[in-house]
Backbone as ProteinMPNN parsed JSONL, in Angstrom:
{"seq_chain_A": "MDEIGEQVKAQLMMIEKIYDLKIINRDEIAGLIASNVDNNRQVLTICSSLNSWILLNKKKGNVVIPQEVLSRLFETTRWQEKHA", "coords_chain_A": {"N_chain_A": [[0.487, -1.054, 0.083], [0.201, 2.119, -1.2], [1.836, 5.46, 0.605], [-0.615, 7.368, 0.993], [-2.488, 5.361, 1.11], [-1.806, 4.279, 3.281], [-1.769, 6.422, 4.762], [-4.937, 6.912, 5.021], [-5.508, 4.202, 6.28], [-4.221, 4.173, 9.018], [-5.656, 6.971, 9.595], [-8.094, 5.959, 9.906], [-8.013, 3.506, 11.807], [-7.511, 5.253, 13.921], [-9.973, 6.3, 14.418], [-11.499, 4.285, 14.844], [-10.274, 3.591, 17.626], [-10.417, 5.912, 19.079], [-13.849, 5.656, 19.197], [-13.787, 3.07, 20.322], [-14.403, 0.807, 18.432], [-15.405, -1.255, 15.615], [-13.946, -0.903, 12.557], [-15.989, -2.936, 9.981], [-15.635, -2.934, 7.323], [-12.735, -2.082, 6.565], [-10.46, -2.428, 5.437], [-11.206, -2.25, 2.96], [-12.669, 0.44, 2.325], [-10.394, 1.96, 2.596], [-8.953, 1.474, 0.721], [-10.484, 2.501, -1.29], [-11.005, 5.299, -0.671], [-8.175, 6.079, -1.233], [-7.675, 5.105, -3.568], [-8.926, 7.297, -4.78], [-8.699, 9.928, -4.293], [-6.424, 12.539, -4.075], [-4.26, 13.613, -2.626], [-3.034, 14.231, 0.922], [-4.176, 16.097, 1.655], [-7.129, 16.106, 1.145], [-7.685, 13.559, 1.77], [-7.232, 13.677, 4.736], [-9.561, 15.37, 4.805], [-11.641, 13.641, 3.766], [-11.69, 11.927, 5.992], [-11.872, 13.23, 8.594], [-14.916, 13.823, 8.005], [-15.909, 11.114, 7.812], [-15.361, 11.18, 10.388], [-17.036, 12.275, 11.598], [-19.428, 11.554, 10.983], [-19.72, 9.475, 11.923], [-20.021, 9.815, 14.929], [-21.907, 11.463, 14.566], [-23.977, 9.864, 13.895], [-24.077, 7.923, 15.946], [-22.782, 6.214, 16.075], [-21.802, 2.329, 17.104], [-20.16, -0.617, 18.122], [-19.478, -3.289, 15.782], [-18.991, -1.516, 12.654], [-20.452, -0.698, 9.476], [-19.5, 0.689, 7.131], [-21.152, 2.668, 4.786], [-20.966, 1.958, 1.149], [-22.292, 4.26, -0.121], [-21.91, 6.642, 1.655], [-19.619, 7.293, 1.4], [-19.217, 8.05, -1.458], [-20.31, 10.45, -1.558], [-19.176, 11.891, -0.254], [-16.637, 11.912, -1.762], [-17.974, 13.592, -3.607], [-18.2, 15.881, -2.588], [-15.997, 16.767, -1.71], [-14.41, 16.422, -4.164], [-16.055, 19.038, -5.487], [-15.227, 21.087, -3.629], [-12.607, 21.499, -3.925], [-12.653, 22.306, -6.133], [-13.739, 24.654, -6.185], [-11.69, 25.944, -4.688]], "CA_chain_A": [[0.082, -0.198, -0.044], [1.421, 3.514, -1.088], [1.86, 6.54, 1.556], [-1.787, 7.574, 0.767], [-3.317, 4.438, 1.396], [-1.477, 4.389, 4.851], [-2.592, 7.551, 6.524], [-6.065, 6.377, 5.242], [-5.677, 3.257, 7.284], [-4.05, 5.033, 10.267], [-6.695, 7.894, 10.178], [-9.303, 4.634, 10.043], [-7.801, 2.674, 13.241], [-7.668, 5.79, 15.039], [-11.396, 6.507, 15.008], [-11.764, 2.868, 16.125], [-9.81, 3.693, 18.962], [-11.802, 7.176, 19.616], [-14.882, 5.756, 19.369], [-14.229, 1.75, 20.785], [-15.385, 0.45, 17.244], [-14.55, -2.25, 14.508], [-14.963, -0.515, 11.354], [-15.821, -4.049, 9.524], [-14.851, -2.842, 5.827], [-12.076, -0.985, 6.821], [-9.173, -2.238, 4.629], [-11.945, -1.874, 1.686], [-13.074, 1.459, 2.734], [-9.558, 2.485, 3.031], [-8.938, 1.227, -0.626], [-11.618, 3.628, -2.025], [-10.552, 6.09, -0.164], [-7.198, 6.042, -1.166], [-7.841, 5.245, -4.936], [-10.277, 8.575, -4.779], [-7.884, 11.119, -3.857], [-5.183, 12.892, -4.796], [-3.42, 14.298, -1.831], [-3.11, 14.321, 1.933], [-5.38, 17.049, 2.328], [-8.057, 15.163, 0.653], [-7.475, 12.101, 2.772], [-7.843, 14.355, 5.744], [-11.045, 15.989, 4.687], [-12.661, 12.31, 3.777], [-11.475, 10.936, 7.086], [-12.757, 14.044, 9.291], [-16.201, 13.971, 7.979], [-16.242, 10.008, 8.53], [-15.526, 10.878, 12.238], [-18.037, 13.335, 12.263], [-20.582, 10.719, 10.293], [-19.841, 7.793, 13.268], [-20.073, 10.908, 15.619], [-23.506, 11.831, 14.485], [-24.767, 8.42, 13.787], [-24.11, 7.487, 17.26], [-22.143, 3.992, 15.78], [-20.914, 1.447, 17.866], [-19.577, -2.086, 17.915], [-19.142, -3.395, 14.396], [-19.701, -0.783, 11.987], [-19.932, -0.754, 8.156], [-19.022, 2.341, 6.35], [-22.014, 2.456, 3.495], [-20.389, 2.973, -0.053], [-23.119, 5.772, -0.449], [-21.558, 7.565, 2.046], [-18.356, 7.913, 0.78], [-19.528, 8.461, -2.655], [-20.942, 11.678, -1.092], [-18.093, 12.761, 0.505], [-15.864, 11.994, -2.831], [-18.783, 14.226, -4.4], [-18.063, 17.111, -1.855], [-14.181, 16.918, -1.753], [-14.009, 17.447, -5.519], [-16.693, 20.485, -5.349], [-14.495, 21.639, -2.636], [-11.576, 21.522, -4.755], [-12.921, 23.299, -7.64], [-14.118, 25.981, -5.336], [-11.284, 26.873, -3.177]], "C_chain_A": [[0.824, 1.573, 0.164], [0.892, 4.416, 0.16], [0.474, 7.039, 1.623], [-2.468, 6.685, 1.468], [-2.852, 3.977, 3.49], [-1.813, 4.896, 5.407], [-3.498, 7.222, 6.309], [-6.351, 4.789, 6.76], [-5.369, 3.475, 8.8], [-5.067, 5.863, 10.976], [-7.929, 6.644, 10.748], [-9.058, 4.277, 11.783], [-7.47, 3.775, 14.514], [-9.07, 6.147, 15.624], [-12.161, 5.251, 15.908], [-11.518, 2.667, 17.204], [-10.282, 4.886, 19.459], [-12.879, 6.632, 20.41], [-15.163, 4.356, 20.038], [-14.706, 0.936, 19.92], [-14.522, -0.186, 16.593], [-15.236, -1.821, 13.482], [-14.539, -2.082, 10.192], [-15.297, -3.913, 8.366], [-13.735, -2.133, 5.994], [-10.573, -0.698, 5.681], [-10.513, -1.67, 2.902], [-12.539, -0.375, 1.159], [-11.399, 2.154, 2.567], [-8.922, 2.62, 1.627], [-9.317, 2.162, -1.444], [-11.218, 4.415, -1.77], [-9.14, 6.371, -1.235], [-6.9, 5.629, -2.823], [-8.755, 6.852, -5.462], [-9.641, 9.636, -4.26], [-6.939, 11.045, -4.14], [-4.028, 13.648, -3.956], [-3.478, 13.972, -0.228], [-4.452, 14.903, 2.97], [-6.941, 16.215, 2.091], [-8.306, 13.915, 1.697], [-7.773, 12.731, 4.574], [-9.293, 14.617, 5.954], [-12.12, 14.804, 4.67], [-12.722, 11.986, 5.499], [-12.242, 11.65, 8.502], [-14.196, 13.965, 9.258], [-16.536, 12.372, 7.987], [-16.417, 9.889, 10.263], [-16.647, 11.399, 12.406], [-19.677, 12.19, 11.56], [-20.854, 9.381, 11.337], [-20.311, 8.85, 14.248], [-21.872, 10.519, 15.544], [-24.398, 11.142, 14.213], [-24.688, 7.621, 15.049], [-23.651, 5.461, 16.74], [-21.271, 3.944, 16.76], [-20.884, 0.157, 17.77], [-19.121, -2.138, 16.566], [-20.425, -2.446, 13.74], [-19.245, -0.894, 10.595], [-20.358, 0.597, 7.46], [-19.496, 2.023, 5.053], [-21.174, 3.071, 2.151], [-21.097, 4.68, -0.298], [-22.668, 6.951, 0.245], [-20.085, 8.298, 2.052], [-18.497, 8.464, -0.36], [-19.828, 9.83, -2.411], [-19.607, 12.701, -0.709], [-16.948, 12.845, -0.755], [-16.349, 13.564, -3.205], [-18.177, 15.569, -3.904], [-16.611, 17.363, -1.984], [-14.218, 17.486, -2.89], [-14.632, 19.034, -5.811], [-15.401, 21.346, -4.538], [-13.133, 21.986, -3.537], [-11.625, 22.447, -5.763], [-13.141, 24.303, -7.11], [-13.559, 26.657, -4.834], [-10.396, 28.046, -3.769]], "O_chain_A": [[1.523, 2.078, 1.042], [-0.21, 4.223, 0.674], [0.294, 7.214, 2.828], [-3.087, 7.077, 2.457], [-3.489, 3.563, 4.459], [-2.257, 4.561, 6.504], [-3.887, 6.814, 7.403], [-7.113, 4.631, 7.714], [-6.106, 3.05, 9.689], [-5.41, 5.813, 12.157], [-8.452, 6.607, 11.862], [-9.739, 4.684, 12.725], [-7.243, 3.453, 15.68], [-9.356, 6.272, 16.815], [-12.879, 5.168, 16.905], [-12.116, 1.866, 17.923], [-10.638, 4.743, 20.629], [-13.078, 6.798, 21.614], [-16.32, 4.11, 20.379], [-15.532, 0.151, 20.386], [-13.301, -0.047, 16.666], [-16.427, -1.997, 13.227], [-13.431, -2.355, 9.73], [-14.399, -4.717, 8.118], [-13.84, -1.167, 5.237], [-9.957, 0.295, 5.293], [-10.323, -0.771, 2.082], [-12.799, -0.073, -0.006], [-11.579, 3.346, 2.318], [-8.404, 3.688, 1.302], [-8.558, 2.645, -2.284], [-10.662, 4.849, -2.779], [-9.449, 7.09, -2.185], [-5.779, 5.911, -3.247], [-9.03, 7.152, -6.624], [-10.4, 10.369, -3.627], [-6.33, 10.025, -4.461], [-3.058, 14.187, -4.49], [-4.332, 13.09, -0.136], [-5.129, 14.636, 3.963], [-7.661, 15.84, 3.016], [-9.378, 13.654, 2.244], [-8.47, 12.144, 5.402], [-10.025, 14.264, 6.879], [-13.178, 14.836, 5.298], [-13.786, 11.839, 6.1], [-12.949, 11.024, 9.291], [-14.803, 14.02, 10.327], [-17.737, 12.249, 8.226], [-17.046, 9.165, 11.035], [-17.341, 11.042, 13.358], [-20.836, 12.397, 11.921], [-21.81, 8.616, 11.461], [-21.507, 8.599, 14.403], [-22.654, 9.76, 16.117], [-25.568, 11.525, 14.214], [-25.337, 6.576, 15.083], [-23.999, 4.298, 16.945], [-20.438, 4.724, 17.222], [-21.863, -0.28, 17.165], [-18.445, -1.215, 16.11], [-21.646, -2.381, 13.881], [-18.067, -1.114, 10.311], [-21.404, 1.242, 7.397], [-18.839, 1.384, 4.231], [-20.805, 4.24, 2.035], [-20.59, 5.776, -0.537], [-22.85, 8.082, -0.207], [-19.64, 9.357, 2.496], [-17.885, 9.526, -0.47], [-19.473, 10.512, -3.372], [-19.319, 13.881, -0.906], [-16.307, 13.896, -0.763], [-15.595, 14.538, -3.178], [-17.68, 16.333, -4.732], [-16.259, 18.43, -2.487], [-14.12, 18.706, -3.014], [-13.968, 19.985, -6.224], [-14.768, 22.227, -5.12], [-12.905, 23.194, -3.612], [-10.743, 23.218, -6.139], [-12.58, 25.221, -7.708], [-13.976, 27.729, -4.397], [-9.925, 28.903, -3.02]]}, "name": "protein", "num_of_chains": 1, "seq": "MDEIGEQVKAQLMMIEKIYDLKIINRDEIAGLIASNVDNNRQVLTICSSLNSWILLNKKKGNVVIPQEVLSRLFETTRWQEKHA"}
């Protein structure tokens, strides 16, 4: 896994520790994020948004991050990059 992929995985593991949960599809999500971002700033934006999603949806225990959640985050991140 490349540097961005490792950063994504580390961010997801940090989220797991903070909320004492297990992201069941962590490796899949890490791969999707890594293949859809261009830089570390986008990784932080998406992982921060996932952190908020977990918090606001009161996720606990074993968590599956739906791909549609990621799709929306990718769209938002791309829009922000274009309009920055």
